[in-house]
C-alpha positions as CSV (number, residue, x, y, z in Angstrom):
1,M,-41.8,55.8,7.9
2,S,-44.2,54.6,10.6
3,G,-47.0,55.6,8.1
4,S,-46.2,52.8,5.5
5,K,-44.9,50.1,8.0
6,L,-47.3,47.5,9.4
7,W,-46.7,47.2,13.1
8,T,-47.8,44.7,15.6
9,R,-48.3,45.6,19.3
10,R,-45.3,43.7,20.3
11,E,-43.1,45.5,17.8
12,I,-44.5,48.8,19.0
13,D,-43.8,48.0,22.7
14,R,-40.3,46.8,21.9
15,A,-39.6,49.9,19.7
16,R,-40.7,52.3,22.5
17,I,-38.6,50.5,25.1
18,E,-35.5,50.5,22.8
19,F,-36.1,54.3,21.9
20,F,-35.9,55.5,25.5
21,D,-33.2,53.0,26.4
22,T,-30.9,54.3,23.9
23,R,-31.1,58.1,24.4
24,V,-27.6,59.4,24.8
25,T,-28.2,63.3,24.2
26,G,-30.2,65.6,26.4
27,R,-30.9,65.7,30.0
28,P,-31.9,62.2,31.5
29,E,-34.5,63.7,33.8
30,I,-36.2,65.2,30.8
31,W,-36.3,61.9,28.9
32,Q,-37.7,60.3,32.0
33,A,-40.5,62.9,32.2
34,I,-41.2,62.6,28.4
35,R,-41.5,58.7,28.8
36,A,-43.7,59.0,32.0
37,S,-46.1,61.3,30.2
38,L,-46.4,59.1,27.3
39,E,-46.8,55.9,29.4
40,V,-49.8,57.6,31.0
41,M,-51.3,58.2,27.5
42,W,-50.4,54.7,26.3
43,K,-52.4,53.1,28.9
44,G,-55.3,55.5,28.6
45,G,-54.9,57.2,32.0
46,E,-55.8,56.1,35.5
47,P,-59.2,54.6,36.6
48,G,-61.7,57.3,36.8
49,E,-59.9,59.7,34.3
50,D,-62.2,60.5,31.4
51,D,-59.6,62.3,29.2
52,G,-57.4,59.2,28.5
53,G,-54.8,60.6,30.9
54,L,-54.2,63.8,28.9
55,A,-54.3,66.1,32.1
56,T,-51.9,63.8,34.1
57,A,-49.5,63.7,31.2
58,Q,-49.6,67.5,30.9
59,M,-48.9,67.9,34.6
60,I,-45.8,65.8,34.3
61,L,-44.6,67.8,31.5
62,N,-45.4,71.0,33.3
63,A,-43.5,69.8,36.3
64,A,-40.4,69.1,34.3
65,E,-40.8,72.5,32.5
66,I,-41.2,70.9,29.2
67,T,-43.1,72.8,26.4
68,L,-44.7,71.6,23.2
69,P,-44.8,74.3,20.5
70,D,-47.6,72.7,18.4
71,G,-49.3,70.8,21.3
72,D,-48.3,67.6,19.6
73,M,-44.8,66.0,20.5
74,A,-44.6,64.1,17.2
75,I,-44.8,67.2,15.0
76,R,-41.9,69.4,16.2
77,G,-40.8,67.6,19.3
78,C,-40.6,69.4,22.6
79,Y,-38.2,71.7,24.5
80,D,-36.9,71.8,28.1
81,S,-36.4,75.0,30.1
82,T,-33.0,75.7,28.4
83,G,-34.4,75.6,24.9
84,A,-32.9,72.2,24.0
85,L,-35.0,70.1,21.6
86,Y,-36.1,66.6,22.1
87,R,-37.6,64.8,19.2
88,V,-39.7,61.6,19.6
89,P,-40.9,59.5,16.6
90,E,-44.6,59.2,15.8
91,H,-44.9,55.6,16.6
92,V,-43.4,56.2,20.0
93,V,-45.8,59.1,20.8
94,S,-48.9,57.3,19.7
95,D,-50.1,54.0,18.1
96,P,-49.8,54.1,14.2
97,A,-53.2,53.8,12.3
98,N,-52.0,50.6,10.6
99,I,-51.2,48.6,13.7
100,L,-52.1,44.9,13.4
101,D,-53.6,42.8,16.1
102,D,-51.1,40.2,17.5
103,T,-53.7,37.5,17.5
104,T,-54.3,38.0,13.9
105,V,-50.7,37.8,13.0
106,E,-50.4,34.6,15.2
107,A,-53.3,33.0,13.3
108,T,-51.5,33.6,10.0
109,G,-48.2,32.1,11.3
110,K,-46.3,35.5,11.1
111,S,-45.6,36.1,14.8
112,D,-42.1,35.8,16.3
113,D,-41.3,33.5,19.2
114,E,-41.0,36.2,21.9
115,G,-43.7,36.4,24.6
116,D,-46.1,39.3,24.9
117,L,-44.5,41.9,27.0
118,A,-47.6,43.0,28.7
119,V,-48.8,39.5,29.6
120,E,-45.4,38.6,31.0
121,S,-45.4,41.8,33.1
122,E,-48.8,40.9,34.5
123,E,-47.6,37.4,35.4
124,V,-44.5,38.7,37.0
125,D,-46.6,41.2,39.1
126,E,-48.9,38.5,40.1
127,E,-46.1,36.2,41.1
128,I,-44.5,39.0,43.1
129,L,-47.7,39.6,45.1
130,R,-48.0,35.8,46.1
131,R,-44.5,35.8,47.3
132,R,-45.0,39.0,49.4
133,E,-48.1,37.4,51.0
134,T,-46.4,34.2,51.9
135,K,-43.1,35.5,53.0
136,G,-43.8,38.8,54.5
137,K,-46.7,38.4,57.0
138,A,-44.9,36.6,59.8
139,K,-41.9,38.9,59.8
140,A,-41.5,42.2,61.8
141,K,-41.8,45.1,59.3
142,E,-38.2,45.8,57.9
143,L,-37.6,49.5,57.2
144,I,-35.8,50.8,54.3
145,S,-34.5,54.3,53.5
146,V,-35.7,55.8,50.4
147,K,-34.1,59.1,49.0
148,A,-36.3,61.2,46.9
149,R,-35.5,64.0,44.5
150,F,-38.0,66.8,43.8
151,Q,-38.4,68.7,40.7
152,H,-39.0,72.3,41.8
153,G,-39.5,74.3,44.9
154,I,-37.9,71.6,47.3
155,N,-34.2,71.8,47.4
156,G,-32.0,68.9,48.2
157,D,-32.7,65.2,48.3
158,I,-35.0,64.0,51.2
159,V,-34.8,60.6,52.9
160,F,-38.0,58.8,53.8
161,K,-38.4,55.5,55.7
162,I,-41.1,53.0,54.8
163,G,-41.7,49.3,55.2
164,K,-39.5,47.2,52.7
165,N,-42.7,45.6,51.2
166,D,-45.0,48.5,51.6
167,P,-46.7,49.7,48.3
168,V,-45.6,52.9,46.5
169,R,-48.8,54.5,47.9
170,S,-47.3,54.3,51.5
171,L,-44.3,56.4,50.4
172,I,-46.6,58.8,48.6
173,K,-48.6,59.2,51.9
174,I,-45.6,59.7,53.9
175,I,-44.2,62.4,51.5
176,T,-47.6,64.2,51.4
177,Q,-47.8,64.3,55.3
178,R,-44.3,65.3,55.9
179,L,-44.3,68.1,53.3
180,E,-47.8,69.0,54.0
181,I,-48.9,68.7,50.4
182,S,-52.7,69.0,50.0
183,P,-55.1,68.7,47.1
184,P,-55.3,69.6,44.3
185,K,-51.6,68.9,44.4
186,H,-50.6,65.3,44.5
187,V,-47.3,63.1,44.4
188,K,-46.2,60.6,41.6
189,I,-43.2,58.5,42.0
190,N,-40.9,58.0,39.0
191,Y,-37.9,55.6,38.8
192,M,-35.6,55.1,35.9
193,G,-38.0,56.9,33.5
194,K,-41.2,55.0,34.7
195,L,-44.1,56.0,36.8
196,L,-44.4,53.5,39.4
197,K,-47.6,51.7,40.2
198,E,-49.0,52.8,43.7
199,S,-50.3,49.3,44.4
200,A,-46.8,47.5,44.2
201,S,-43.8,47.9,46.3
202,L,-40.6,49.7,45.1
203,S,-38.5,46.5,44.9
204,A,-41.2,44.7,43.1
205,Q,-40.8,47.4,40.3
206,G,-37.1,47.2,40.1
207,W,-35.9,49.8,42.6
208,Q,-32.7,48.9,44.5
209,E,-31.7,50.2,47.9
210,G,-29.5,53.2,47.6
211,H,-31.1,54.4,44.3
212,I,-32.8,57.7,44.1
213,V,-36.5,58.0,42.9
214,N,-38.0,61.2,41.5
215,A,-41.0,62.6,43.3
216,W,-43.0,64.8,41.2
217,V,-45.4,67.2,42.9
218,L,-48.2,67.8,40.3
219,E,-51.0,70.1,40.3
220,S,-54.3,69.9,38.3
221,S,-54.1,71.8,35.1
222,K,-57.6,73.3,35.7
223,T,-56.5,74.8,38.9
224,T,-53.4,76.3,37.3
225,S,-55.4,77.8,34.5
226,N,-58.0,79.2,36.8
227,R,-55.3,80.9,39.0
228,E,-53.7,82.4,35.9
229,S,-57.0,83.9,34.6
């Protein structure tokens, strides 16, 4: 179906959001891990990664014990540790070959009236940062409790305290120090199926007090393969 349909970037972004927001079967934490791994690939990885985020995406899947029989999620789907199958459409996994440029569509008068999701997101992030700078500097640091749930090897939820406006990287640093996590292992924070930006605060990314975040302790796939050999 995605092979014959002409997609715009807005339509792809919207379809991906709708797909993950409407999953009613399977384990929520598995869908969250699938979504997080794909988000890494959609944006081409983190700065400094030369593989387009492939290694990070694979680490997320490994941490959630998700396997891909064919190495391609769009071919036969993927499986959790219980053998349950999770199918993801091709256009959700990766961009179709026949995707149209939004600017081209707008020039021909065929675009809809909805704003570009990525641009809106950037504008919201910038506005949040401005508010933090103007409102938070004169106040004494207000601490919040953040309950983190770990995937494997760490039993039970653990509560950490950070400044209300501190960036996510502060939470990662506290977790790393408290649990004595050292390279090549590192921590990623996931909330409601999305990997959180380390440069922004929890609340700026939709987190609400009392909600649980998922803390994934990831390890370089190269290190894992070397150890197995």
